[in-house]
N, C-alpha and C positions, 0 to 999 in steps of 0.2 A: 530385256535389259532396261527398258524405260520403267517398267513396273518395279524393278529392283531399286533403281535410283529414286523413284517416288517414295518407296517404303523407307529408304535410308533418310531421305529428306524429312519425312514425317517424324521419324524417330528422333532425329537431331532437333527438330523444331520443338517437340514436346520436352526434350531434355533441357533445352535453353529456357523455355517458359517455366519449367519446374525449378530450375536453378535460380531464376530471377525472383521467385516468390520469397518474401521475407517471412521469417519465423514469427509466430504470434508473440506479442509482448509478454514478458514475465511479470506477474502481478504478485502482490503480497497475499499470503494465505493465513487463515485461522483454522482452528480445529473445527471439524464438522460436528459440533456439539452446541447445545443451547448455552448462550451467554447469559450469565446471571447479573453481571454488573460491569460497568466501565468506570474505572477510577482515574481521575486526572489530577496531576500534581505539578507544581512548578518544578522544572528540572534543576538538578544540581550538577549536571555534567553527563558526559557520555559513559556508556557501559554499565550504568546502574539506574535503578528506579528509586525516586524519592518516595519513601513509604508514607510521608505525611500527606494524607489525602486533602486535596484542594476542592475538588468537585466529585460527585458521585452520580452516576446515571443508572437507574435500574428499570425505567419504564421502557416498554417495547419500542416506542417511536424513536427515542434517543439512541437506544442500543442499535436499532436498525440503521440509523444515520451514520453512526460510527463504523458499524460493520461494512456498510456500503463504501464509505470513504477509504477504509483500510484495504478492502479486497479489490477495489478498482484502481488503487495506486500502482503506477507502472514503474518498473525498475529502470534506472538510468545507468548508462555505461560508466565503468570506473568505480572507484571507491570514494567514500565521503572525505571531503577536505573542507569541512564547514565549522561554523561556530557552535557554541553551546546551544542545545535545544531549548525551546521555549517551555515545553511541557513533556511530562512522562505520562504515558497512557498504559494502564494495566487492564487487560481484558481478562475478566474472571469468569470461569465456566462453572456450570452446575456440577455437583458431585465433587470428587477429589482429584480433578484434573489440574495440571499445572496451568498457571496463568501465562499470558503472552505479555512481555514487556516491550513497549515500543516508544521511541522518542518521536516528538512532533515539533516541527518548525511551522508555526501557523502563519500562513501568508496573509497579506493585506487583501482588501477587497479587490476582486478581479485578478488575483494572482493565484498561483499554485501553492499548495502546502507540501511539505516534505515529511515523510515517515522513514524511520530506520529501526529495524529490530535492535534491541540492546546488545545482542550477541554477534552482530554483523556490521559491516561497514558499507553495505549497499544502500543506496538512497532510492526511494520510491516517491514519485510525484503524483499528487492528486490533480484533478481538474479545478479550474476556478469555481465551478459550481459546488464542488465538494468543500472547498475552502469556505464558501459562503455558509453552508450548512454547519460546518465545524465552528466558525466564528459565532454564529447565532447561538449555538449550544454553550460554548465555553465562555464567551464574553457577556452573555446575558444574565449570568448568575452572580 
Protein backbone atom coordinates (compact mmCIF):
# COMPACT_ATOMS: atom_id res chain seq x y z
CA UNK A 1 0.00 0.00 0.00
CA UNK A 2 2.83 2.39 0.89
CA UNK A 3 4.54 1.64 -2.42
CA UNK A 4 1.33 2.44 -4.32
CA UNK A 5 0.91 5.77 -2.50
CA UNK A 6 4.56 6.61 -3.15
CA UNK A 7 4.12 5.88 -6.87
CA UNK A 8 0.98 8.05 -7.03
CA UNK A 9 2.78 10.87 -5.20
CA UNK A 10 5.73 10.69 -7.64
CA UNK A 11 3.44 10.71 -10.69
CA UNK A 12 1.51 13.74 -9.41
CA UNK A 13 4.75 15.54 -8.52
CA UNK A 14 6.06 15.11 -12.07
CA UNK A 15 2.73 16.26 -13.48
CA UNK A 16 2.80 19.42 -11.38
CA UNK A 17 6.43 20.17 -12.30
CA UNK A 18 5.73 19.62 -15.99
CA UNK A 19 2.63 21.80 -15.84
CA UNK A 20 4.56 24.67 -14.27
CA UNK A 21 7.17 24.75 -17.01
CA UNK A 22 6.57 27.62 -19.41
CA UNK A 23 6.60 27.16 -23.16
CA UNK A 24 9.61 28.52 -25.04
CA UNK A 25 9.23 32.08 -26.29
CA UNK A 26 8.02 32.41 -29.87
CA UNK A 27 10.54 34.24 -32.05
CA UNK A 28 10.50 35.77 -35.51
CA UNK A 29 11.56 33.50 -38.36
CA UNK A 30 13.18 34.00 -41.72
CA UNK A 31 13.57 31.54 -44.58
CA UNK A 32 16.41 29.07 -44.24
CA UNK A 33 18.00 30.53 -47.34
CA UNK A 34 20.95 32.80 -47.96
CA UNK A 35 20.10 36.48 -47.59
CA UNK A 36 21.29 38.60 -50.51
CA UNK A 37 20.46 42.06 -49.18
CA UNK A 38 18.72 43.97 -46.41
CA UNK A 39 16.93 47.10 -47.62
CA UNK A 40 15.85 49.74 -45.12
CA UNK A 41 13.51 52.62 -45.91
CA UNK A 42 11.64 55.26 -43.95
CA UNK A 43 8.21 53.83 -43.19
CA UNK A 44 5.07 55.36 -44.64
CA UNK A 45 2.68 53.33 -42.51
CA UNK A 46 1.54 49.91 -41.41
CA UNK A 47 0.81 47.07 -43.79
CA UNK A 48 3.09 48.06 -46.65
CA UNK A 49 6.76 48.50 -47.45
CA UNK A 50 8.10 51.81 -48.71
CA UNK A 51 9.88 50.78 -51.93
CA UNK A 52 12.13 53.89 -51.91
CA UNK A 53 15.32 52.39 -50.54
CA UNK A 54 16.98 54.53 -47.85
CA UNK A 55 19.84 52.14 -46.96
CA UNK A 56 21.08 48.89 -48.39
CA UNK A 57 23.21 46.28 -46.65
CA UNK A 58 24.76 43.43 -48.61
CA UNK A 59 27.95 42.71 -46.66
CA UNK A 60 27.96 39.53 -44.56
CA UNK A 61 28.59 41.32 -41.23
CA UNK A 62 25.64 43.72 -41.58
CA UNK A 63 23.33 41.00 -42.88
CA UNK A 64 24.30 38.76 -39.94
CA UNK A 65 23.55 41.58 -37.47
CA UNK A 66 20.06 42.16 -38.95
CA UNK A 67 19.40 38.42 -39.13
CA UNK A 68 20.37 37.99 -35.46
CA UNK A 69 18.23 40.95 -34.38
CA UNK A 70 15.20 39.67 -36.28
CA UNK A 71 15.43 36.00 -35.34
CA UNK A 72 16.11 36.71 -31.66
CA UNK A 73 13.12 39.06 -31.29
CA UNK A 74 10.52 37.59 -28.92
CA UNK A 75 6.77 37.73 -29.56
CA UNK A 76 4.77 39.82 -27.10
CA UNK A 77 1.25 38.93 -25.94
CA UNK A 78 -1.66 40.64 -27.68
CA UNK A 79 -1.71 42.61 -30.92
CA UNK A 80 -0.07 45.84 -31.92
CA UNK A 81 -1.64 49.09 -30.85
CA UNK A 82 1.28 51.33 -31.66
CA UNK A 83 2.27 54.31 -33.75
CA UNK A 84 3.65 54.45 -37.26
CA UNK A 85 6.89 52.45 -37.65
CA UNK A 86 10.20 54.23 -38.01
CA UNK A 87 11.53 51.99 -40.77
CA UNK A 88 10.55 49.26 -43.19
CA UNK A 89 12.99 46.39 -43.61
CA UNK A 90 12.95 44.17 -46.69
CA UNK A 91 14.91 40.93 -46.36
CA UNK A 92 15.88 39.87 -49.89
CA UNK A 93 16.94 36.27 -50.51
CA UNK A 94 19.14 34.83 -53.25
CA UNK A 95 17.28 33.28 -56.15
CA UNK A 96 13.62 33.87 -56.88
CA UNK A 97 12.33 33.63 -53.34
CA UNK A 98 9.87 36.18 -51.95
CA UNK A 99 11.26 38.82 -49.63
CA UNK A 100 10.20 39.34 -46.02
CA UNK A 101 8.65 42.69 -45.24
CA UNK A 102 9.10 43.82 -41.65
CA UNK A 103 8.29 47.07 -39.82
CA UNK A 104 10.85 48.37 -37.32
CA UNK A 105 10.42 50.71 -34.37
CA UNK A 106 14.04 51.55 -33.52
CA UNK A 107 14.55 51.97 -29.79
CA UNK A 108 16.78 54.52 -28.12
CA UNK A 109 20.08 53.56 -26.48
CA UNK A 110 19.55 50.88 -23.80
CA UNK A 111 15.96 50.27 -24.97
CA UNK A 112 14.36 47.43 -26.85
CA UNK A 113 13.33 47.78 -30.48
CA UNK A 114 10.16 46.33 -31.97
CA UNK A 115 9.61 44.36 -35.17
CA UNK A 116 6.35 43.37 -36.83
CA UNK A 117 5.73 41.42 -40.04
CA UNK A 118 3.84 43.66 -42.46
CA UNK A 119 1.12 41.02 -42.78
CA UNK A 120 0.58 40.50 -39.05
CA UNK A 121 -0.22 42.50 -35.93
CA UNK A 122 2.06 40.61 -33.54
CA UNK A 123 4.91 42.61 -32.02
CA UNK A 124 8.35 41.11 -31.41
CA UNK A 125 10.87 42.83 -29.13
CA UNK A 126 14.64 42.75 -29.38
CA UNK A 127 17.10 43.09 -26.57
CA UNK A 128 18.78 46.45 -25.84
CA UNK A 129 22.01 44.91 -27.20
CA UNK A 130 20.32 44.24 -30.55
CA UNK A 131 18.99 47.81 -30.57
CA UNK A 132 22.55 49.03 -30.17
CA UNK A 133 23.67 47.00 -33.21
CA UNK A 134 20.71 48.18 -35.29
CA UNK A 135 21.27 51.82 -34.32
CA UNK A 136 24.94 51.61 -35.28
CA UNK A 137 24.01 50.21 -38.70
CA UNK A 138 21.03 52.40 -39.53
CA UNK A 139 22.09 55.72 -38.00
CA UNK A 140 25.75 55.62 -39.03
CA UNK A 141 25.02 55.95 -42.75
